[in-house]
MDAnalysis code that builds the backbone (N, CA, C; Angstrom):
import MDAnalysis as mda
import numpy as np

u = mda.Universe.empty(462, n_residues=154, atom_resindex=np.repeat(np.arange(154), 3), trajectory=True)
u.add_TopologyAttr("name", ["N", "CA", "C"] * 154)
u.add_TopologyAttr("resid", np.arange(1, 155))
u.add_TopologyAttr("resname", ["UNK", "UNK", "UNK", "UNK", "UNK", "UNK", "UNK", "UNK", "UNK", "UNK", "UNK", "UNK", "UNK", "UNK", "UNK", "UNK", "UNK", "UNK", "UNK", "UNK", "UNK", "UNK", "UNK", "UNK", "UNK", "UNK", "UNK", "UNK", "UNK", "UNK", "UNK", "UNK", "UNK", "UNK", "UNK", "UNK", "UNK", "UNK", "UNK", "UNK", "UNK", "UNK", "UNK", "UNK", "UNK", "UNK", "UNK", "UNK", "UNK", "UNK", "UNK", "UNK", "UNK", "UNK", "UNK", "UNK", "UNK", "UNK", "UNK", "UNK", "UNK", "UNK", "UNK", "UNK", "UNK", "UNK", "UNK", "UNK", "UNK", "UNK", "UNK", "UNK", "UNK", "UNK", "UNK", "UNK", "UNK", "UNK", "UNK", "UNK", "UNK", "UNK", "UNK", "UNK", "UNK", "UNK", "UNK", "UNK", "UNK", "UNK", "UNK", "UNK", "UNK", "UNK", "UNK", "UNK", "UNK", "UNK", "UNK", "UNK", "UNK", "UNK", "UNK", "UNK", "UNK", "UNK", "UNK", "UNK", "UNK", "UNK", "UNK", "UNK", "UNK", "UNK", "UNK", "UNK", "UNK", "UNK", "UNK", "UNK", "UNK", "UNK", "UNK", "UNK", "UNK", "UNK", "UNK", "UNK", "UNK", "UNK", "UNK", "UNK", "UNK", "UNK", "UNK", "UNK", "UNK", "UNK", "UNK", "UNK", "UNK", "UNK", "UNK", "UNK", "UNK", "UNK", "UNK", "UNK", "UNK", "UNK", "UNK", "UNK", "UNK", "UNK"])
u.atoms.positions = np.array([
    [11.740, 12.277, -1.998],
    [11.168, 10.957, -2.249],
    [12.162, 10.028, -2.950],
    [13.262, 10.576, -3.362],
    [14.274, 9.791, -4.070],
    [14.714, 8.579, -3.250],
    [14.695, 8.711, -1.907],
    [15.174, 7.636, -1.032],
    [14.146, 6.519, -0.851],
    [12.919, 6.732, -1.285],
    [11.873, 5.723, -1.085],
    [12.254, 4.431, -1.811],
    [12.024, 3.269, -1.179],
    [12.411, 1.985, -1.779],
    [11.896, 1.761, -3.203],
    [10.731, 2.283, -3.538],
    [10.192, 2.065, -4.883],
    [11.090, 2.710, -5.947],
    [11.871, 3.719, -5.542],
    [12.745, 4.432, -6.477],
    [14.223, 4.095, -6.322],
    [14.591, 3.355, -5.291],
    [16.010, 3.143, -4.976],
    [16.791, 2.398, -6.050],
    [16.139, 1.548, -6.804],
    [16.863, 0.791, -7.832],
    [16.997, 1.579, -9.131],
    [16.421, 2.783, -9.171],
    [16.430, 3.592, -10.389],
    [17.611, 4.561, -10.395],
    [18.110, 4.827, -11.583],
    [19.104, 5.897, -11.729],
    [18.382, 7.231, -11.550],
    [19.140, 8.312, -11.430],
    [18.516, 9.630, -11.280],
    [17.619, 9.945, -12.481],
    [18.092, 9.651, -13.669],
    [17.298, 9.905, -14.878],
    [16.006, 9.080, -14.862],
    [16.114, 7.813, -14.494],
    [14.928, 6.952, -14.416],
    [13.951, 7.453, -13.359],
    [14.493, 7.897, -12.228],
    [13.655, 8.416, -11.147],
    [12.793, 9.581, -11.637],
    [13.403, 10.533, -12.318],
    [12.645, 11.696, -12.778],
    [11.606, 11.318, -13.829],
    [11.902, 10.335, -14.650],
    [10.910, 9.850, -15.626],
    [9.750, 9.163, -14.907],
    [10.071, 8.321, -13.929],
    [9.026, 7.578, -13.199],
    [8.136, 8.517, -12.410],
    [8.731, 9.515, -11.783],
    [7.978, 10.426, -10.925],
    [6.904, 11.188, -11.704],
    [7.097, 11.364, -13.011],
    [6.110, 12.047, -13.851],
    [4.768, 11.308, -13.878],
    [4.772, 10.023, -13.565],
    [3.556, 9.220, -13.628],
    [2.780, 9.227, -12.304],
    [3.349, 9.866, -11.306],
    [2.711, 10.009, -10.001],
    [2.045, 11.369, -9.905],
    [0.947, 11.412, -9.169],
    [0.247, 12.677, -8.935],
    [0.374, 13.038, -7.454],
    [0.699, 14.296, -7.203],
    [0.830, 14.800, -5.843],
    [-0.556, 15.169, -5.325],
    [-0.916, 14.672, -4.142],
    [-2.234, 14.946, -3.557],
    [-2.080, 15.383, -2.108],
    [-2.994, 16.248, -1.664],
    [-3.022, 16.648, -0.258],
    [-4.374, 16.264, 0.332],
    [-4.344, 15.874, 1.592],
    [-5.545, 15.484, 2.324],
    [-5.546, 16.202, 3.668],
    [-6.709, 16.597, 4.107],
    [-6.876, 17.181, 5.437],
    [-6.997, 16.054, 6.459],
    [-6.829, 16.400, 7.745],
    [-6.992, 15.436, 8.827],
    [-8.373, 14.783, 8.739],
    [-8.420, 13.476, 8.988],
    [-9.644, 12.663, 9.020],
    [-10.291, 12.451, 7.662],
    [-9.546, 12.639, 6.590],
    [-10.068, 12.323, 5.255],
    [-9.722, 10.881, 4.907],
    [-10.620, 10.255, 4.155],
    [-10.383, 8.895, 3.683],
    [-9.619, 8.948, 2.366],
    [-8.604, 8.108, 2.275],
    [-7.860, 7.971, 1.021],
    [-8.488, 6.845, 0.215],
    [-8.729, 5.718, 0.871],
    [-9.480, 4.598, 0.292],
    [-10.288, 3.954, 1.407],
    [-11.367, 3.271, 1.010],
    [-12.220, 2.610, 2.002],
    [-12.303, 1.119, 1.712],
    [-12.223, 0.354, 2.786],
    [-12.340, -1.101, 2.716],
    [-13.624, -1.487, 1.983],
    [-13.506, -2.446, 1.054],
    [-14.671, -2.955, 0.337],
    [-14.987, -2.228, -0.958],
    [-14.333, -1.088, -1.202],
    [-14.526, -0.371, -2.464],
    [-13.455, -0.828, -3.455],
    [-13.716, -0.620, -4.727],
    [-12.718, -0.925, -5.744],
    [-11.755, 0.244, -5.875],
    [-10.495, -0.074, -6.114],
    [-9.492, 0.964, -6.303],
    [-8.435, 0.479, -7.282],
    [-7.847, 1.421, -7.993],
    [-6.748, 1.114, -8.905],
    [-5.529, 1.967, -8.574],
    [-5.436, 2.413, -7.327],
    [-4.398, 3.360, -6.936],
    [-3.468, 2.790, -5.879],
    [-2.212, 3.241, -5.946],
    [-1.220, 2.942, -4.910],
    [-0.629, 4.269, -4.462],
    [-0.071, 4.283, -3.245],
    [0.296, 5.544, -2.612],
    [1.662, 5.483, -1.933],
    [2.318, 6.638, -1.929],
    [3.539, 6.857, -1.154],
    [3.252, 8.021, -0.220],
    [3.501, 7.821, 1.042],
    [3.288, 8.866, 2.039],
    [4.468, 9.841, 2.012],
    [4.186, 11.103, 1.687],
    [5.216, 12.136, 1.610],
    [5.363, 12.834, 2.959],
    [4.234, 13.245, 3.539],
    [4.254, 13.869, 4.865],
    [2.945, 13.550, 5.569],
    [2.961, 13.672, 6.890],
    [1.761, 13.373, 7.663],
    [1.732, 11.932, 8.131],
    [0.529, 11.454, 8.410],
    [0.364, 10.075, 8.863],
    [-1.042, 9.596, 8.528],
    [-1.159, 8.271, 8.422],
    [-2.444, 7.649, 8.110],
    [-2.674, 6.471, 9.040],
    [-3.943, 6.179, 9.286],
    [-4.318, 4.990, 10.029],
    [-4.833, 3.931, 9.074],
    [-4.448, 2.698, 9.325],
    [-4.947, 1.554, 8.563],
    [-6.045, 0.932, 9.414],
    [-7.247, 0.885, 8.873],
    [-8.429, 0.491, 9.646],
    [-9.069, -0.749, 9.022],
    [-9.396, -1.712, 9.867],
    [-10.111, -2.924, 9.448],
    [-11.457, -2.960, 10.155],
    [-12.435, -3.547, 9.493],
    [-13.772, -3.702, 10.057],
    [-14.039, -5.188, 10.265],
    [-14.584, -5.545, 11.451],
    [-14.870, -6.948, 11.730],
    [-16.284, -7.319, 11.263],
    [-16.683, -8.558, 11.527],
    [-18.003, -9.051, 11.104],
    [-19.159, -8.323, 11.770],
    [-18.893, -7.609, 12.867],
    [-19.936, -6.872, 13.586],
    [-19.946, -5.400, 13.188],
    [-19.243, -5.100, 12.098],
    [-19.154, -3.738, 11.572],
    [-18.475, -2.773, 12.547],
    [-17.579, -3.313, 13.381],
    [-16.796, -2.495, 14.294],
    [-15.432, -2.239, 13.643],
    [-14.994, -0.991, 13.673],
    [-13.725, -0.619, 13.048],
    [-12.607, -0.551, 14.068],
    [-11.436, -1.016, 13.656],
    [-10.258, -1.016, 14.512],
    [-9.055, -0.506, 13.718],
    [-8.331, 0.434, 14.304],
    [-7.103, 0.899, 13.684],
    [-6.030, -0.142, 13.991],
    [-5.500, -0.760, 12.967],
    [-4.543, -1.849, 13.163],
    [-3.100, -1.410, 12.970],
    [-2.910, -0.225, 12.377],
    [-1.550, 0.240, 12.124],
    [-1.592, 1.734, 11.828],
    [-0.529, 2.419, 12.210],
    [-0.355, 3.826, 11.847],
    [0.917, 3.910, 11.008],
    [0.821, 4.583, 9.880],
    [1.983, 4.800, 9.010],
    [2.310, 6.287, 9.070],
    [3.553, 6.599, 9.450],
    [3.993, 7.989, 9.572],
    [5.081, 8.277, 8.540],
    [5.041, 9.480, 7.990],
    [6.086, 9.893, 7.049],
    [7.352, 10.242, 7.826],
    [8.519, 10.008, 7.294],
    [8.722, 9.350, 6.017],
    [8.616, 7.840, 6.194],
    [7.803, 7.229, 5.419],
    [7.576, 5.784, 5.525],
    [8.175, 5.092, 4.307],
    [8.672, 3.897, 4.515],
    [9.214, 3.123, 3.403],
    [8.130, 2.367, 2.657],
    [6.897, 2.519, 3.109],
    [5.825, 1.739, 2.523],
    [5.283, 2.362, 1.249],
    [4.977, 1.505, 0.324],
    [4.252, 1.839, -0.891],
    [2.946, 1.101, -0.690],
    [1.903, 1.784, -0.215],
    [0.733, 1.049, 0.222],
    [-0.372, 1.013, -0.821],
    [-1.186, -0.040, -0.716],
    [-2.249, -0.373, -1.665],
    [-1.689, -0.807, -3.010],
    [-0.442, -1.277, -3.011],
    [0.196, -1.682, -4.261],
    [-0.536, -2.820, -4.959],
    [-1.217, -3.644, -4.206],
    [-1.964, -4.748, -4.806],
    [-3.072, -4.213, -5.723],
    [-3.678, -3.083, -5.338],
    [-4.727, -2.486, -6.171],
    [-4.165, -1.896, -7.452],
    [-2.914, -1.515, -7.430],
    [-2.248, -1.033, -8.626],
    [-2.178, -2.146, -9.668],
    [-2.029, -3.359, -9.212],
    [-1.898, -4.506, -10.111],
    [-3.256, -5.038, -10.561],
    [-4.187, -5.270, -9.600],
    [-5.431, -5.962, -9.969],
    [-6.697, -5.102, -9.973],
    [-6.597, -3.842, -9.550],
    [-7.760, -2.945, -9.503],
    [-8.919, -3.585, -8.745],
    [-8.596, -4.267, -7.653],
    [-9.582, -5.031, -6.905],
    [-10.143, -4.289, -5.710],
    [-10.747, -5.080, -4.835],
    [-11.341, -4.531, -3.622],
    [-10.257, -4.111, -2.636],
    [-10.455, -2.971, -2.027],
    [-9.546, -2.472, -1.002],
    [-9.739, -3.329, 0.249],
    [-8.644, -3.786, 0.846],
    [-8.746, -4.688, 1.999],
    [-8.662, -3.958, 3.335],
    [-8.285, -2.676, 3.315],
    [-8.221, -1.869, 4.538],
    [-8.570, -0.427, 4.207],
    [-9.235, 0.222, 5.127],
    [-9.486, 1.653, 4.995],
    [-8.219, 2.399, 5.373],
    [-7.890, 3.431, 4.615],
    [-6.754, 4.302, 4.929],
    [-7.331, 5.692, 5.177],
    [-7.119, 6.205, 6.400],
    [-7.668, 7.499, 6.814],
    [-6.545, 8.348, 7.401],
    [-6.525, 9.622, 7.019],
    [-5.469, 10.505, 7.506],
    [-5.619, 10.790, 8.994],
    [-4.492, 10.873, 9.675],
    [-4.455, 11.202, 11.101],
    [-4.173, 12.689, 11.308],
    [-3.672, 13.336, 10.261],
    [-3.333, 14.751, 10.269],
    [-3.294, 15.200, 8.808],
    [-3.065, 16.480, 8.562],
    [-2.898, 16.921, 7.182],
    [-1.770, 16.103, 6.566],
    [-2.003, 15.598, 5.365],
    [-1.121, 14.598, 4.777],
    [-0.897, 14.873, 3.301],
    [0.314, 14.594, 2.858],
    [0.659, 14.705, 1.441],
    [1.060, 13.325, 0.931],
    [0.586, 13.035, -0.277],
    [0.777, 11.695, -0.837],
    [1.145, 11.791, -2.308],
    [1.974, 10.866, -2.771],
    [2.162, 10.646, -4.197],
    [1.299, 9.454, -4.555],
    [0.516, 9.593, -5.604],
    [-0.442, 8.555, -6.010],
    [-0.151, 8.161, -7.448],
    [-0.245, 6.868, -7.707],
    [-0.146, 6.378, -9.075],
    [-1.314, 5.436, -9.323],
    [-1.918, 5.550, -10.490],
    [-3.052, 4.691, -10.845],
    [-2.567, 3.510, -11.690],
    [-3.410, 2.530, -11.795],
    [-3.129, 1.373, -12.643],
    [-2.841, 1.831, -14.069],
    [-3.703, 2.692, -14.605],
    [-3.529, 3.160, -15.989],
    [-2.207, 3.902, -16.174],
    [-1.829, 4.733, -15.201],
    [-0.543, 5.438, -15.284],
    [0.621, 4.458, -15.212],
    [0.481, 3.417, -14.376],
    [1.550, 2.434, -14.277],
    [1.682, 1.642, -15.581],
    [0.554, 1.305, -16.204],
    [0.597, 0.600, -17.492],
    [1.268, 1.489, -18.543],
    [0.954, 2.780, -18.523],
    [1.593, 3.721, -19.437],
    [3.100, 3.789, -19.189],
    [3.504, 3.813, -17.913],
    [4.922, 3.787, -17.566],
    [5.570, 2.514, -18.099],
    [4.884, 1.398, -17.935],
    [5.380, 0.106, -18.421],
    [5.577, 0.118, -19.938],
    [4.627, 0.726, -20.654],
    [4.714, 0.782, -22.116],
    [5.807, 1.739, -22.590],
    [5.940, 2.881, -21.929],
    [6.908, 3.896, -22.360],
    [8.317, 3.636, -21.850],
    [8.418, 3.081, -20.657],
    [9.720, 2.864, -20.010],
    [9.738, 1.486, -19.333],
    [9.760, 0.411, -20.127],
    [9.652, -0.935, -19.536],
    [10.745, -1.271, -18.535],
    [11.954, -0.787, -18.726],
    [13.034, -1.085, -17.779],
    [12.748, -0.449, -16.428],
    [12.289, 0.798, -16.434],
    [11.964, 1.492, -15.189],
    [10.832, 0.767, -14.471],
    [9.763, 0.470, -15.214],
    [8.603, -0.194, -14.606],
    [8.969, -1.573, -14.073],
    [9.828, -2.305, -14.781],
    [10.197, -3.649, -14.298],
    [11.011, -3.558, -13.016],
    [11.862, -2.530, -12.885],
    [12.598, -2.340, -11.631],
    [11.630, -2.031, -10.487],
    [10.627, -1.215, -10.773],
    [9.634, -0.888, -9.748],
    [8.784, -2.111, -9.412],
    [8.436, -2.907, -10.423],
    [7.654, -4.129, -10.181],
    [8.414, -5.106, -9.293],
    [9.731, -5.135, -9.424],
    [10.533, -6.005, -8.575],
    [10.352, -5.622, -7.108],
    [10.385, -4.316, -6.821],
    [10.198, -3.830, -5.455],
    [8.770, -4.120, -4.984],
    [7.789, -3.885, -5.853],
    [6.393, -4.166, -5.510],
    [6.221, -5.649, -5.198],
    [6.800, -6.503, -6.032],
    [6.704, -7.952, -5.820],
    [7.341, -8.360, -4.500],
    [8.478, -7.775, -4.197],
    [9.149, -8.063, -2.927],
    [8.245, -7.681, -1.754],
    [7.629, -6.500, -1.824],
    [6.748, -6.042, -0.736],
    [5.523, -6.942, -0.598],
    [4.929, -7.324, -1.708],
    [3.762, -8.203, -1.656],
    [4.160, -9.553, -1.056],
    [5.328, -10.051, -1.433],
    [5.819, -11.315, -0.880],
    [6.020, -11.202, 0.628],
    [6.583, -10.086, 1.071],
    [6.806, -9.858, 2.502],
    [5.471, -9.854, 3.255],
    [4.469, -9.163, 2.692],
    [3.140, -9.131, 3.321],
    [2.499, -10.524, 3.328],
    [2.687, -11.274, 2.262],
    [2.121, -12.615, 2.173],
    [2.744, -13.546, 3.210],
    [4.042, -13.466, 3.374],
    [4.710, -14.299, 4.382],
    [4.240, -13.952, 5.794],
    [4.070, -12.658, 6.058],
    [3.588, -12.225, 7.369],
    [2.161, -12.730, 7.595],
    [1.305, -12.602, 6.578],
    [-0.076, -13.070, 6.699],
    [-0.120, -14.585, 6.907],
    [0.742, -15.311, 6.210],
    [0.796, -16.763, 6.366],
    [1.196, -17.138, 7.792],
    [2.151, -16.422, 8.339],
    [2.582, -16.663, 9.713],
    [1.440, -16.381, 10.698],
    [0.700, -15.306, 10.458],
    [-0.422, -14.962, 11.336],
    [-1.544, -15.991, 11.234],
    [-1.798, -16.503, 10.040],
    [-2.812, -17.553, 9.876],
    [-2.380, -18.806, 10.632],
    [-1.092, -19.143, 10.551],
    [-0.579, -20.310, 11.276],
    [-0.763, -20.130, 12.781],
    [-0.488, -18.935, 13.297],
    [-0.672, -18.647, 14.722],
    [-2.137, -18.807, 15.116],
    [-3.037, -18.263, 14.303],
    [-4.469, -18.393, 14.585],
    [-4.923, -19.854, 14.524],
    [-4.411, -20.597, 13.544],
    [-4.751, -22.013, 13.422],
    [-4.304, -22.788, 14.658],
    [-3.076, -22.509, 15.114],
    [-2.554, -23.193, 16.303],
    [-3.392, -22.862, 17.533],
    [-3.789, -21.585, 17.683],
    [-4.619, -21.178, 18.831],
    [-5.987, -21.869, 18.766],
    [-6.578, -21.921, 17.587],
    [-7.872, -22.586, 17.412],
    [-7.752, -24.080, 17.718],
    [-6.686, -24.693, 17.267],
    [-6.461, -26.125, 17.526],
    [-6.385, -26.392, 19.024],
    [-5.692, -25.519, 19.758],
    [-5.586, -25.685, 21.203],
    [-6.946, -25.570, 21.888],
    [-7.754, -24.613, 21.443],
    [-9.087, -24.423, 22.026],
    [-9.944, -25.659, 21.769],
    [-9.918, -26.150, 20.522],
    [-10.725, -27.324, 20.164],
    [-10.256, -28.564, 20.914],
    [-8.947, -28.736, 21.017],
    [-8.397, -29.911, 21.694],
    [-8.607, -29.885, 23.209],
    [-8.767, -28.713, 23.777],
    [-8.978, -28.591, 25.230],
    [-10.440, -28.667, 25.633],
    [-11.339, -28.722, 24.677],
    [-12.773, -28.834, 24.997],
    [-13.205, -30.247, 25.242],
])
């Protein structure tokens, strides 16, 4: 896991200190890690296996919108690590899966005990959130343009 982007800016010593705040978890195939609409304070690193990212529409129909396979560069659900808010996508295992998990409380403890390490990790988290925000903004613009065309052609 040393190569994972969340740890890349850390020295070896910092990496081993940071890793102590993560918990190793295993999941069987078809287990839910988090469910859309529930509150969560956890973020995850995929160690092995794969997960599906599932969204539910207004008609309560579920769609797998993305598959994440190990080794993945993603640190997913990082937003919940920061705000302990509602989960925006269901994450369900596609096969037996191993994950490193960190909770909001563990991250705050890391921040208090090792502020330099946590700030380096926050930089990576912020970069990832910014990347997701830019992508979402682009998708909203595409949807807006498509809607405008439909309205203008009526």
